[in-house]
N, CA, C and O of each residue as an XYZ file, in Angstrom:
640
protein
N      37.618    -62.525     47.891
C      38.223    -61.966     46.685
C      37.195    -61.865     45.555
O      37.167    -60.886     44.810
N      36.349    -62.900     45.444
C      35.314    -62.886     44.406
C      34.369    -61.711     44.592
O      33.941    -61.080     43.626
N      34.047    -61.425     45.863
C      33.120    -60.340     46.157
C      33.724    -58.974     45.824
O      33.029    -58.075     45.352
N      34.990    -58.837     46.069
C      35.672    -57.580     45.745
C      35.652    -57.356     44.231
O      35.378    -56.250     43.765
N      35.940    -58.394     43.483
C      35.924    -58.276     42.021
C      34.512    -57.983     41.529
O      34.329    -57.163     40.629
N      33.515    -58.644     42.108
C      32.124    -58.428     41.725
C      31.692    -56.991     42.022
O      31.047    -56.345     41.196
N      32.055    -56.500     43.206
C      31.724    -55.113     43.570
C      32.423    -54.145     42.625
O      31.823    -53.167     42.180
N      33.679    -54.412     42.321
C      34.422    -53.558     41.387
C      33.731    -53.522     40.022
O      33.581    -52.450     39.435
N      33.318    -54.664     39.520
C      32.642    -54.729     38.214
C      31.316    -53.976     38.232
O      30.981    -53.286     37.270
N      30.571    -54.105     39.311
C      29.292    -53.393     39.424
C      29.531    -51.892     39.457
O      28.851    -51.143     38.755
N      30.487    -51.442     40.261
C      30.799    -50.010     40.321
C      31.284    -49.481     38.978
O      30.895    -48.393     38.555
N      32.135    -50.253     38.312
C      32.632    -49.848     37.003
C      31.484    -49.723     36.006
O      31.455    -48.785     35.209
N      30.543    -50.655     36.042
C      29.381    -50.628     35.138
C      28.518    -49.408     35.413
O      28.073    -48.742     34.478
N      28.277    -49.109     36.672
C      27.443    -47.955     37.037
C      28.109    -46.656     36.605
O      27.461    -45.788     36.020
N      29.394    -46.521     36.889
C      30.125    -45.300     36.531
C      30.198    -45.123     35.021
O      29.984    -44.016     34.525
N      30.490    -46.173     34.288
C      30.621    -46.051     32.830
C      29.266    -45.900     32.151
O      29.190    -45.365     31.045
N      28.191    -46.364     32.796
C      26.860    -46.244     32.201
C      26.237    -44.885     32.467
O      25.234    -44.536     31.844
N      26.812    -44.110     33.379
C      26.295    -42.785     33.672
C      26.590    -41.874     32.497
O      27.751    -41.697     32.127
N      25.533    -41.281     31.893
C      25.778    -40.435     30.725
C      26.557    -39.183     31.097
O      26.347    -38.598     32.160
N      27.449    -38.786     30.216
C      28.207    -37.560     30.418
C      27.300    -36.366     30.156
O      26.393    -36.429     29.327
N      27.557    -35.283     30.872
C      26.772    -34.082     30.684
C      27.053    -33.530     29.298
O      28.208    -33.351     28.912
N      25.992    -33.263     28.555
C      26.153    -32.815     27.187
C      26.485    -31.328     27.111
O      27.218    -30.890     26.224
N      25.946    -30.571     28.034
C      26.096    -29.130     27.959
C      26.266    -28.607     29.379
O      25.517    -28.991     30.277
N      27.239    -27.738     29.585
C      27.549    -27.260     30.924
C      26.754    -26.040     31.348
O      26.708    -25.717     32.535
N      26.129    -25.359     30.406
C      25.386    -24.129     30.713
C      23.963    -24.235     30.175
O      23.660    -25.098     29.351
N      23.110    -23.361     30.644
C      21.728    -23.344     30.167
C      21.686    -22.894     28.714
O      22.649    -22.318     28.207
N      20.576    -23.156     28.053
C      20.463    -22.753     26.645
C      20.517    -21.229     26.500
O      21.027    -20.723     25.500
N      20.003    -20.504     27.477
C      20.042    -19.039     27.434
C      21.487    -18.534     27.498
O      21.887    -17.667     26.721
N      22.255    -19.082     28.424
C      23.670    -18.699     28.559
C      24.443    -19.117     27.308
O      25.297    -18.373     26.826
N      24.143    -20.304     26.786
C      24.820    -20.777     25.564
C      24.570    -19.809     24.408
O      25.492    -19.483     23.661
N      23.337    -19.355     24.261
C      23.022    -18.410     23.171
C      23.768    -17.083     23.358
O      24.236    -16.491     22.386
N      23.876    -16.625     24.593
C      24.626    -15.386     24.856
C      26.096    -15.567     24.488
O      26.706    -14.680     23.891
N      26.652    -16.701     24.841
C      28.051    -16.981     24.509
C      28.241    -17.067     22.992
O      29.205    -16.526     22.451
N      27.324    -17.744     22.317
C      27.426    -17.867     20.854
C      27.294    -16.507     20.174
O      27.946    -16.251     19.161
N      26.461    -15.647     20.723
C      26.320    -14.294     20.168
C      27.648    -13.545     20.197
O      27.927    -12.734     19.315
N      28.465    -13.818     21.211
C      29.741    -13.106     21.339
C      30.751    -13.498     20.259
O      31.680    -12.738     19.986
N      30.586    -14.672     19.641
C      31.522    -15.106     18.588
C      30.840    -15.269     17.223
O      31.486    -15.625     16.238
N      29.569    -15.013     17.180
C      28.773    -15.223     15.961
C      29.304    -14.440     14.762
O      29.287    -14.936     13.636
N      29.768    -13.232     15.002
C      30.253    -12.367     13.906
C      31.478    -12.952     13.212
O      31.779    -12.606     12.070
N      32.170    -13.830     13.902
C      33.396    -14.424     13.362
C      33.207    -15.832     12.804
O      34.171    -16.474     12.387
N      31.974    -16.304     12.798
C      31.689    -17.648     12.275
C      31.714    -17.648     10.756
O      31.576    -16.605     10.118
N      31.891    -18.826     10.190
C      31.728    -19.008      8.748
C      30.249    -19.312      8.555
O      29.737    -20.291      9.098
N      29.566    -18.482      7.788
C      28.113    -18.578      7.670
C      27.729    -19.202      6.335
O      28.181    -18.775      5.273
N      26.884    -20.225      6.421
C      26.344    -20.884      5.234
C      24.824    -20.807      5.293
O      24.225    -21.087      6.332
N      24.205    -20.432      4.194
C      22.753    -20.393      4.130
C      22.169    -19.102      4.653
O      22.868    -18.249      5.200
N      20.855    -18.981      4.467
C      20.163    -17.768      4.901
C      18.744    -18.077      5.364
O      17.843    -17.256      5.195
N      18.544    -19.234      5.937
C      17.224    -19.636      6.409
C      16.885    -19.026      7.752
O      17.697    -18.332      8.363
N      15.673    -19.298      8.199
C      15.182    -18.715      9.447
C      15.755    -19.392     10.693
O      15.925    -18.742     11.725
N      16.049    -20.668     10.610
C      16.520    -21.415     11.773
C      18.039    -21.340     11.856
O      18.745    -21.664     10.902
N      18.529    -20.906     13.016
C      19.971    -20.799     13.225
C      20.529    -22.094     13.787
O      20.011    -22.638     14.762
N      21.590    -22.580     13.160
C      22.303    -23.776     13.621
C      23.741    -23.353     13.886
O      24.386    -22.744     13.033
N      24.232    -23.679     15.065
C      25.612    -23.374     15.425
C      26.355    -24.696     15.545
O      25.923    -25.592     16.269
N      27.481    -24.818     14.831
C      28.221    -26.078     14.834
C      29.705    -25.821     15.058
O      30.318    -25.009     14.365
N      30.268    -26.518     16.026
C      31.711    -26.498     16.266
C      32.285    -27.687     15.504
O      31.878    -28.829     15.715
N      33.239    -27.404     14.613
C      33.821    -28.455     13.789
C      35.342    -28.360     13.788
O      35.917    -27.301     14.042
N      35.973    -29.484     13.497
C      37.424    -29.546     13.353
C      37.704    -29.974     11.912
O      37.158    -30.981     11.461
N      38.542    -29.231     11.178
C      38.763    -29.556      9.765
C      39.354    -30.932      9.502
O      39.199    -31.456      8.399
N      40.024    -31.533     10.474
C      40.628    -32.849     10.273
C      39.790    -33.988     10.859
O      40.178    -35.152     10.762
N      38.670    -33.668     11.452
C      37.777    -34.669     12.038
C      36.897    -35.276     10.939
O      36.218    -34.558     10.205
N      36.921    -36.592     10.841
C      36.155    -37.291      9.792
C      34.654    -37.025      9.923
O      33.972    -36.858      8.911
N      34.131    -36.984     11.148
C      32.699    -36.734     11.341
C      32.343    -35.299     10.938
O      31.282    -35.066     10.359
N      33.212    -34.350     11.237
C      32.979    -32.966     10.807
C      33.012    -32.874      9.287
O      32.224    -32.141      8.689
N      33.919    -33.613      8.663
C      34.003    -33.621      7.199
C      32.733    -34.217      6.586
O      32.228    -33.711      5.584
N      32.226    -35.281      7.183
C      30.975    -35.885      6.693
C      29.811    -34.921      6.861
O      28.965    -34.798      5.975
N      29.771    -34.242      7.993
C      28.716    -33.264      8.264
C      28.729    -32.164      7.207
O      27.688    -31.826      6.643
N      29.901    -31.611      6.942
C      30.019    -30.553      5.946
C      29.683    -31.074      4.550
O      29.044    -30.376      3.761
N      30.101    -32.270      4.254
C      29.800    -32.892      2.965
C      28.292    -33.022      2.767
O      27.769    -32.730      1.692
N      27.613    -33.456      3.799
C      26.151    -33.576      3.743
C      25.494    -32.222      3.520
O      24.555    -32.100      2.733
N      25.987    -31.215      4.212
C      25.436    -29.862      4.052
C      25.575    -29.408      2.603
O      24.616    -28.905      2.017
N      26.752    -29.580      2.023
C      26.970    -29.142      0.651
C      26.195    -29.983     -0.359
O      25.764    -29.478     -1.395
N      26.020    -31.267     -0.054
C      25.293    -32.152     -0.959
C      23.812    -31.767     -1.038
O      23.189    -31.874     -2.094
N      23.261    -31.320      0.088
C      21.838    -30.969      0.144
C      21.664    -29.466      0.325
O      20.719    -29.023      0.978
N      22.574    -28.680     -0.251
C      22.610    -27.247      0.020
C      21.335    -26.495     -0.342
O      20.971    -25.553      0.362
N      20.647    -26.874     -1.408
C      19.431    -26.146     -1.792
C      18.370    -26.269     -0.708
O      17.716    -25.285     -0.363
N      18.196    -27.463     -0.176
C      17.219    -27.677      0.892
C      17.676    -27.018      2.185
O      16.918    -26.293      2.828
N      18.909    -27.276      2.552
C      19.421    -26.841      3.844
C      19.598    -25.327      3.910
O      19.171    -24.700      4.881
N      20.212    -24.737      2.907
C      20.521    -23.308      2.957
C      19.276    -22.429      2.897
O      19.326    -21.277      3.326
N      18.169    -22.937      2.380
C      16.949    -22.131      2.353
C      16.194    -22.182      3.683
O      15.402    -21.287      3.976
N      16.431    -23.215      4.486
C      15.740    -23.353      5.767
C      16.603    -22.953      6.962
O      16.083    -22.531      7.995
N      17.919    -23.087      6.818
C      18.823    -22.880      7.943
C      19.911    -21.864      7.622
O      20.348    -21.732      6.479
N      20.335    -21.152      8.656
C      21.565    -20.378      8.603
C      22.534    -21.114      9.514
O      22.301    -21.226     10.718
N      23.612    -21.611      8.944
C      24.553    -22.439      9.691
C      25.794    -21.610     10.019
O      26.457    -21.075      9.130
N      26.088    -21.518     11.305
C      27.272    -20.812     11.787
C      28.310    -21.870     12.152
O      28.105    -22.661     13.073
N      29.409    -21.875     11.432
C      30.475    -22.853     11.673
C      31.595    -22.200     12.473
O      32.114    -21.149     12.095
N      31.955    -22.832     13.573
C      33.047    -22.370     14.418
C      34.160    -23.412     14.357
O      33.941    -24.587     14.653
N      35.341    -22.977     13.976
C      36.484    -23.873     13.916
C      37.019    -24.085     15.321
O      37.464    -23.145     15.979
N      36.971    -25.344     15.776
C      37.437    -25.664     17.125
C      38.242    -26.954     17.077
O      37.758    -27.994     16.628
N      39.469    -26.864     17.545
C      40.425    -27.967     17.418
C      40.148    -29.119     18.382
O      39.866    -28.916     19.563
N      40.238    -30.331     17.841
C      40.341    -31.527     18.672
C      41.845    -31.680     18.895
O      42.607    -31.832     17.939
N      42.262    -31.640     20.137
C      43.707    -31.627     20.439
C      44.466    -32.771     19.762
O      45.582    -32.570     19.281
N      43.883    -33.948     19.722
C      44.566    -35.106     19.131
C      44.769    -34.954     17.624
O      45.677    -35.566     17.061
N      43.941    -34.150     16.966
C      44.047    -33.963     15.512
C      45.127    -32.945     15.133
O      45.600    -32.931     13.996
N      45.508    -32.104     16.077
C      46.535    -31.079     15.837
C      46.235    -30.269     14.572
O      47.049    -30.188     13.652
N      45.054    -29.683     14.561
C      44.578    -28.983     13.367
C      44.640    -27.460     13.484
O      44.032    -26.753     12.681
N      45.365    -26.954     14.470
C      45.416    -25.504     14.676
C      45.888    -24.767     13.422
O      45.320    -23.734     13.068
N      46.902    -25.273     12.756
C      47.414    -24.621     11.544
C      46.332    -24.587     10.461
O      46.195    -23.584      9.760
N      45.578    -25.650     10.320
C      44.495    -25.708      9.333
C      43.403    -24.687      9.667
O      42.892    -23.989      8.791
N      43.061    -24.619     10.954
C      42.025    -23.685     11.396
C      42.467    -22.244     11.158
O      41.696    -21.439     10.637
N      43.690    -21.917     11.531
C      44.182    -20.547     11.335
C      44.274    -20.199      9.856
O      44.023    -19.053      9.482
N      44.624    -21.155      9.010
C      44.650    -20.917      7.561
C      43.247    -20.595      7.060
O      43.071    -19.692      6.242
N      42.258    -21.324      7.543
C      40.861    -21.065      7.156
C      40.441    -19.675      7.615
O      39.824    -18.928      6.855
N      40.770    -19.327      8.847
C      40.378    -18.027      9.401
C      41.057    -16.866      8.686
O      40.468    -15.795      8.546
N      42.282    -17.068      8.235
C      43.022    -16.008      7.551
C      42.654    -15.868      6.070
O      42.994    -14.866      5.441
N      41.978    -16.843      5.523
C      41.698    -16.865      4.087
C      40.800    -15.698      3.665
O      39.961    -15.229      4.433
N      40.998    -15.246      2.431
C      40.143    -14.206      1.853
C      38.705    -14.697      1.801
O      37.773    -13.935      2.061
N      38.524    -15.973      1.465
C      37.209    -16.604      1.450
C      37.256    -17.849      2.347
O      37.570    -18.944      1.881
N      36.940    -17.670      3.636
C      36.981    -18.814      4.546
C      36.055    -19.959      4.107
O      36.377    -21.131      4.302
N      34.914    -19.613      3.520
C      33.990    -20.653      3.050
C      34.644    -21.510      1.974
O      34.519    -22.735      1.997
N      35.335    -20.881      1.037
C      36.024    -21.622     -0.022
C      37.180    -22.458      0.549
O      37.396    -23.601      0.147
N      37.912    -21.861      1.491
C      39.045    -22.558      2.091
C      38.587    -23.767      2.904
O      39.231    -24.816      2.868
N      37.490    -23.631      3.630
C      36.989    -24.768      4.407
C      36.569    -25.897      3.477
O      36.755    -27.072      3.796
N      36.007    -25.546      2.333
C      35.623    -26.552      1.338
C      36.875    -27.241      0.781
O      36.910    -28.464      0.645
N      37.889    -26.453      0.465
C      39.141    -27.019     -0.064
C      39.778    -28.005      0.913
O      40.193    -29.096      0.523
N      39.853    -27.615      2.179
C      40.539    -28.439      3.169
C      39.691    -29.635      3.601
O      40.196    -30.755      3.684
N      38.413    -29.405      3.877
C      37.595    -30.467      4.459
C      36.937    -31.396      3.439
O      36.783    -32.589      3.700
N      36.555    -30.867      2.300
C      35.857    -31.690      1.300
C      36.839    -32.191      0.242
O      36.905    -33.387     -0.041
N      37.605    -31.256     -0.340
C      38.539    -31.624     -1.411
C      39.843    -32.214     -0.877
O      40.610    -32.807     -1.635
N      40.097    -32.056      0.415
C      41.331    -32.543      1.066
C      42.585    -31.947      0.424
O      43.623    -32.601      0.320
N      42.461    -30.691     -0.001
C      43.572    -29.975     -0.637
C      44.321    -29.191      0.433
O      43.821    -28.176      0.918
N      45.488    -29.637      0.798
C      46.278    -28.999      1.848
C      47.348    -28.067      1.289
O      48.196    -27.585      2.040
N      47.321    -27.810     -0.007
C      48.363    -26.996     -0.640
C      48.333    -25.537     -0.197
O      49.341    -24.840     -0.315
N      47.212    -25.070      0.304
C      47.098    -23.668      0.689
C      47.482    -23.403      2.146
O      47.420    -22.262      2.602
N      47.876    -24.441      2.873
C      48.251    -24.250      4.273
C      49.456    -23.325      4.386
O      50.420    -23.429      3.629
N      49.371    -22.428      5.345
C      50.475    -21.497      5.591
C      50.909    -21.625      7.052
O      50.143    -22.076      7.905
N      52.139    -21.223      7.321
C      52.649    -21.355      8.683
C      52.573    -20.048      9.471
O      52.696    -20.058     10.695
N      52.375    -18.934      8.790
C      52.259    -17.647      9.481
C      50.809    -17.190      9.439
O      50.144    -17.243      8.405
N      50.346    -16.741     10.595
C      48.949    -16.357     10.701
C      48.819    -15.025     11.417
O      49.687    -14.642     12.202
N      47.725    -14.320     11.141
C      47.521    -13.004     11.732
C      47.218    -13.110     13.224
O      46.740    -14.137     13.707
N      47.503    -12.039     13.932
C      47.215    -11.966     15.358
C      45.700    -12.066     15.561
O      45.236    -12.681     16.522
N      44.946    -11.466     14.661
C      43.489    -11.491     14.754
C      42.950    -12.922     14.719
O      42.083    -13.278     15.518
N      43.453    -13.734     13.809
C      42.963    -15.102     13.714
C      43.363    -15.920     14.941
O      42.611    -16.789     15.381
N      44.536    -15.645     15.488
C      44.962    -16.347     16.710
C      44.055    -15.981     17.890
O      43.682    -16.841     18.688
N      43.707    -14.699     17.990
C      42.806    -14.255     19.060
C      41.418    -14.870     18.879
O      40.794    -15.302     19.848
N      40.951    -14.906     17.659
C      39.662    -15.511     17.357
C      39.660    -16.992     17.721
O      38.697    -17.494     18.299
N      40.740    -17.685     17.381
C      40.903    -19.100     17.723
C      40.735    -19.299     19.233
O      40.034    -20.211     19.670
N      41.382    -18.440     20.021
C      41.308    -18.530     21.481
C      39.915    -18.175     21.997
O      39.417    -18.812     22.925
N      39.283    -17.162     21.402
C      37.927    -16.771     21.816
C      36.936    -17.915     21.606
O      36.117    -18.200     22.480
N      37.009    -18.562     20.462
C      36.125    -19.691     20.167
C      36.406    -20.838     21.141
O      35.477    -21.484     21.627
N      37.677    -21.086     21.422
C      38.047    -22.153     22.358
C      37.485    -21.887     23.757
O      37.028    -22.813     24.427
N      37.516    -20.629     24.199
C      36.990    -20.280     25.526
C      35.477    -20.505     25.579
O      34.964    -21.069     26.546
N      34.772    -20.067     24.546
C      33.321    -20.262     24.502
C      32.997    -21.753     24.470
O      32.101    -22.213     25.177
N      33.725    -22.505     23.652
C      33.497    -23.951     23.544
C      33.711    -24.642     24.894
O      32.935    -25.517     25.277
N      34.748    -24.252     25.599
C      35.035    -24.859     26.902
C      33.937    -24.517     27.902
O      33.520    -25.374     28.681
N      33.468    -23.276     27.887
C      32.414    -22.850     28.803
C      31.111    -23.600     28.538
O      30.421    -24.006     29.473
N      30.779    -23.780     27.272
C      29.555    -24.502     26.904
C      29.690    -25.985     27.213
O      28.724    -26.635     27.612
N      30.881    -26.511     27.027
C      31.109    -27.936     27.267
C      31.202    -28.732     25.982
O      30.810    -29.898     25.940
N      31.716    -28.112     24.937
C      31.861    -28.809     23.655
C      32.796    -29.995     23.867
O      33.951    -29.832     24.258
N      32.271    -31.198     23.600
C      33.049    -32.404     23.874
C      33.135    -33.353     22.690
O      33.644    -34.466     22.827
N      32.649    -32.936     21.544
C      32.709    -33.772     20.342
C      32.651    -32.864     19.120
O      32.352    -31.676     19.240
N      32.928    -33.407     17.975
C      32.797    -32.682     16.715
C      32.052    -33.583     15.751
O      32.329    -34.782     15.727
N      31.153    -33.094     14.979
C      30.609    -31.744     15.133
C      29.734    -31.647     16.378
O      29.031    -32.593     16.735
N      29.787    -30.519     17.016
C      28.949    -30.234     18.171
C      27.908    -29.254     17.665
O      28.210    -28.085     17.423
N      26.699    -29.724     17.506
C      25.648    -28.967     16.823
C      24.629    -28.459     17.840
O      24.132    -29.214     18.675
N      24.331    -27.167     17.750
C      23.368    -26.550     18.656
C      22.294    -25.807     17.877
O      22.577    -25.104     16.907
N      21.058    -25.980     18.322
C      19.925    -25.226     17.777
C      19.175    -24.663     18.975
O      18.798    -25.402     19.885
N      18.961    -23.350     18.971
C      18.273    -22.710     20.085
C      19.012    -22.829     21.406
O      18.394    -22.828     22.471
N      20.325    -22.930     21.340
C      21.134    -23.010     22.552
C      21.208    -24.403     23.155
O      21.803    -24.589     24.217
N      20.609    -25.387     22.487
C      20.628    -26.761     22.992
C      21.392    -27.657     22.032
O      21.267    -27.546     20.813
N      22.188    -28.549     22.615
C      22.983    -29.468     21.801
C      22.069    -30.513     21.177
O      21.107    -30.966     21.798
N      22.379    -30.886     19.953
C      21.591    -31.906     19.235
C      22.409    -33.147     19.022
O      21.921    -34.115     18.437
């Protein structure tokens, strides 16, 4: 019995210590996929280096990431062009927040209101068909790439 428990513990340690795959596709394929949704991203900055980030508006780490970007905007926005893709963490149930951001006249302002200011007064329950389709398109690309955390940050098609 002791040996069975010992073997079980060793197997459990080996399995849990095995790192999860960070990205399911090559960087070239990832860049092609990102190009297909790039036009619909919320774009911050105008620098030479492109950063693609999948974020969830209700995720604390995504909120910290965005807060840092805005805090250091002069440095960051001159060096980087940041493409933000709204992608829901199922447990956060943020689909309504994401669709509100996508439908907004100024998605950049709305993302700031919801994620930084924590102002939920602008949330709406009806959303355009276009934003729903965009939500699904981003979700498909994220699943294909293997987005498994938020923020999921990519530079040059590689996760960081």
